[in-house]
DRENDO-697066 format. One record per residue (C-alpha): x, y, z; residue number from 1; residue in three letters. Coordinates in Angstrom, 3 decimals. Example, Ala and Ser with C-alpha at 12.3 -4.5 7.8 and 13.67 -1.06 7.14 Angstrom:
BEGIN
+----------+----------+----------+-----+-----+
|        X |        Y |        Z |   n | res |
+----------+----------+----------+-----+-----+
|   12.300 |   -4.500 |    7.800 |   1 | ALA |
|   13.670 |   -1.060 |    7.140 |   2 | SER |
+----------+----------+----------+-----+-----+
//
This chain:
BEGIN
+----------+----------+----------+-----+-----+
|        X |        Y |        Z |   n | res |
+----------+----------+----------+-----+-----+
|    0.000 |    0.000 |    0.000 |   1 | MET |
|    1.269 |    3.464 |   -0.857 |   2 | SER |
|    1.936 |    6.025 |    1.809 |   3 | SER |
|    3.012 |    9.632 |    1.571 |   4 | TYR |
|    5.376 |   11.599 |    3.764 |   5 | ARG |
|    4.002 |   14.780 |    5.245 |   6 | LEU |
|    5.823 |   18.034 |    5.709 |   7 | LYS |
|    4.528 |   20.590 |    8.182 |   8 | HIS |
|    4.751 |   24.207 |    7.079 |   9 | ILE |
|    3.452 |   27.651 |    7.918 |  10 | GLU |
|    1.122 |   28.958 |    5.216 |  11 | PHE |
|   -0.682 |   32.288 |    5.399 |  12 | LEU |
|    0.038 |   32.507 |    9.113 |  13 | GLY |
|   -1.173 |   29.041 |   10.068 |  14 | ARG |
|    0.427 |   25.642 |   10.440 |  15 | GLN |
|   -0.596 |   23.038 |    7.893 |  16 | THR |
|    0.614 |   19.768 |    6.445 |  17 | SER |
|    1.483 |   19.137 |    2.813 |  18 | ILE |
|    2.218 |   15.873 |    1.039 |  19 | LEU |
|    5.602 |   15.133 |   -0.459 |  20 | CYS |
|    5.989 |   13.160 |   -3.662 |  21 | GLN |
|    7.262 |    9.606 |   -3.349 |  22 | ASN |
|    8.994 |    7.910 |   -6.252 |  23 | GLU |
|    7.654 |   10.272 |   -8.936 |  24 | ASN |
|    3.941 |    9.923 |   -8.500 |  25 | GLY |
|    0.940 |   10.237 |   -8.404 |  26 | PRO |
|    0.703 |   13.917 |   -9.269 |  27 | CYS |
|   -3.119 |   14.375 |   -9.383 |  28 | PRO |
|   -3.509 |   12.968 |   -5.874 |  29 | LEU |
|   -0.730 |   15.165 |   -4.523 |  30 | LEU |
|   -2.089 |   18.242 |   -6.268 |  31 | ALA |
|   -5.653 |   17.717 |   -5.042 |  32 | LEU |
|   -4.493 |   16.919 |   -1.512 |  33 | SER |
|   -2.149 |   19.872 |   -1.250 |  34 | ASN |
|   -4.700 |   22.345 |   -2.622 |  35 | VAL |
|   -7.263 |   21.123 |   -0.087 |  36 | LEU |
|   -4.707 |   21.166 |    2.748 |  37 | LEU |
|   -3.489 |   24.679 |    1.896 |  38 | LEU |
|   -7.080 |   25.936 |    1.684 |  39 | ARG |
|   -7.841 |   24.362 |    5.053 |  40 | GLY |
|  -10.617 |   22.262 |    3.485 |  41 | SER |
|   -9.055 |   19.090 |    4.891 |  42 | ILE |
|   -6.575 |   18.760 |    7.729 |  43 | THR |
|   -4.089 |   16.179 |    8.886 |  44 | ILE |
|   -2.927 |   16.384 |   12.483 |  45 | HIS |
|    0.615 |   17.727 |   12.950 |  46 | ALA |
|    1.644 |   14.573 |   14.878 |  47 | ASP |
|    1.216 |   12.449 |   11.764 |  48 | ILE |
|    4.350 |   12.029 |    9.626 |  49 | SER |
|    2.938 |    9.739 |    6.901 |  50 | THR |
|   -0.520 |    8.982 |    5.551 |  51 | ILE |
|   -1.684 |    5.943 |    3.610 |  52 | SER |
|   -3.382 |    6.163 |    0.227 |  53 | PHE |
|   -6.520 |    4.710 |    1.792 |  54 | ARG |
|   -6.670 |    7.242 |    4.633 |  55 | ASP |
|   -5.907 |   10.134 |    2.302 |  56 | LEU |
|   -8.550 |    9.230 |   -0.264 |  57 | THR |
|  -11.066 |    8.662 |    2.544 |  58 | SER |
|  -10.357 |   12.166 |    3.817 |  59 | LEU |
|  -10.804 |   13.666 |    0.334 |  60 | ILE |
|  -13.944 |   11.612 |   -0.384 |  61 | ALA |
|  -15.535 |   12.683 |    2.902 |  62 | GLU |
|  -14.864 |   16.344 |    2.104 |  63 | TYR |
|  -16.186 |   15.936 |   -1.447 |  64 | MET |
|  -19.385 |   14.231 |   -0.293 |  65 | LEU |
|  -19.998 |   16.882 |    2.387 |  66 | ASP |
|  -19.366 |   19.668 |   -0.124 |  67 | ARG |
|  -21.648 |   18.171 |   -2.784 |  68 | ASN |
|  -24.594 |   16.955 |   -0.745 |  69 | SER |
|  -27.207 |   18.353 |   -3.146 |  70 | ALA |
|  -29.893 |   15.894 |   -4.172 |  71 | GLN |
|  -29.772 |   16.913 |   -7.859 |  72 | ASP |
|  -29.819 |   13.784 |  -10.052 |  73 | VAL |
|  -26.895 |   14.981 |  -12.214 |  74 | ASN |
|  -24.835 |   15.832 |   -9.147 |  75 | GLN |
|  -25.510 |   12.423 |   -7.626 |  76 | GLN |
|  -24.427 |   10.748 |  -10.887 |  77 | GLN |
|  -21.237 |   12.845 |  -10.926 |  78 | ASN |
|  -20.501 |   11.738 |   -7.358 |  79 | LEU |
|  -21.063 |    8.104 |   -8.268 |  80 | ALA |
|  -18.765 |    8.454 |  -11.302 |  81 | ASP |
|  -16.046 |   10.143 |   -9.281 |  82 | VAL |
|  -16.087 |    7.455 |   -6.591 |  83 | MET |
|  -15.003 |    5.040 |   -9.344 |  84 | LYS |
|  -12.050 |    7.331 |  -10.147 |  85 | VAL |
|  -10.592 |    7.281 |   -6.609 |  86 | PHE |
|   -8.611 |    4.029 |   -7.067 |  87 | PRO |
|   -6.929 |    5.577 |  -10.149 |  88 | LYS |
|   -5.537 |    8.392 |   -7.988 |  89 | LEU |
|   -2.868 |    5.960 |   -6.786 |  90 | ASN |
|   -1.300 |    5.868 |  -10.245 |  91 | ARG |
|   -2.567 |    8.975 |  -12.055 |  92 | GLY |
|   -5.491 |   10.187 |  -14.127 |  93 | LEU |
|   -6.175 |   10.262 |  -17.856 |  94 | ASP |
|   -6.346 |   13.856 |  -19.038 |  95 | VAL |
|   -5.653 |   15.133 |  -22.538 |  96 | ASN |
|   -4.618 |   18.736 |  -22.919 |  97 | VAL |
|   -5.769 |   21.101 |  -25.619 |  98 | ARG |
|   -3.310 |   23.759 |  -26.634 |  99 | PHE |
|   -5.805 |   26.614 |  -26.875 | 100 | THR |
|   -5.355 |   27.752 |  -23.250 | 101 | SER |
|   -3.768 |   26.633 |  -19.988 | 102 | ILE |
|   -7.086 |   25.289 |  -18.708 | 103 | ASP |
|   -8.275 |   23.550 |  -21.903 | 104 | ALA |
|   -8.675 |   19.773 |  -21.737 | 105 | PHE |
|  -10.620 |   17.178 |  -23.681 | 106 | GLU |
|  -13.477 |   15.934 |  -21.516 | 107 | TYR |
|  -12.844 |   12.759 |  -19.541 | 108 | SER |
|  -14.580 |   11.228 |  -16.527 | 109 | GLU |
|  -11.328 |   11.600 |  -14.616 | 110 | ASP |
|  -11.623 |   15.397 |  -14.623 | 111 | GLN |
|  -14.941 |   15.517 |  -12.756 | 112 | VAL |
|  -13.122 |   15.056 |   -9.450 | 113 | ILE |
|  -11.462 |   18.456 |   -9.907 | 114 | PHE |
|  -14.864 |   20.084 |  -10.499 | 115 | ASP |
|  -16.477 |   18.450 |   -7.469 | 116 | LEU |
|  -13.572 |   19.572 |   -5.281 | 117 | LEU |
|  -13.550 |   23.071 |   -6.812 | 118 | ASN |
|   -9.927 |   22.749 |   -7.920 | 119 | VAL |
|   -8.964 |   24.400 |  -11.194 | 120 | ARG |
|   -6.895 |   22.109 |  -13.407 | 121 | LEU |
|   -4.149 |   23.809 |  -15.429 | 122 | LEU |
|   -1.380 |   22.520 |  -17.671 | 123 | HIS |
|    2.015 |   23.839 |  -18.595 | 124 | GLY |
|    5.492 |   22.807 |  -19.577 | 125 | TRP |
|    8.975 |   23.925 |  -18.707 | 126 | LEU |
|   11.511 |   24.234 |  -21.475 | 127 | ALA |
|   14.471 |   21.930 |  -21.144 | 128 | ASP |
|   17.572 |   24.151 |  -20.736 | 129 | PRO |
|   19.424 |   21.842 |  -23.154 | 130 | GLN |
|   16.898 |   22.742 |  -25.877 | 131 | ASP |
|   17.775 |   26.439 |  -25.565 | 132 | ALA |
|   21.491 |   25.647 |  -25.735 | 133 | GLN |
|   21.081 |   23.468 |  -28.828 | 134 | SER |
|   19.195 |   26.288 |  -30.626 | 135 | ARG |
|   22.014 |   28.715 |  -29.816 | 136 | GLU |
|   24.627 |   26.294 |  -31.148 | 137 | ILE |
|   22.659 |   25.250 |  -34.242 | 138 | GLY |
+----------+----------+----------+-----+-----+
//
């Protein structure tokens, strides 16, 4: 079972925990968790130094269900769909970027979790410094 190391920081004048990446993954889980932790939407006690995937996703799911308790049929279907996505958070999500803006993506079921948690999904790339050097040489 995966577990994630926690780092305790001061953010906007308050103490909070953030998750650290382990072995290069899974980025969507870390991003969602850290946004929610920094917002104060979810909390992890300062005495805890690691958290399991199961405990972390339970914490996020509980927040999401509390936040989206409306009885609207579409909302309930979105919640049911997203609950199926939670196991994928341990390895990553399928999202396909569009290059028209930093927040443009092709629709996929995997993205609904960001909407239900009110987390804006953005994409971007960093240029490899070696690419700039090869253009200067060439």
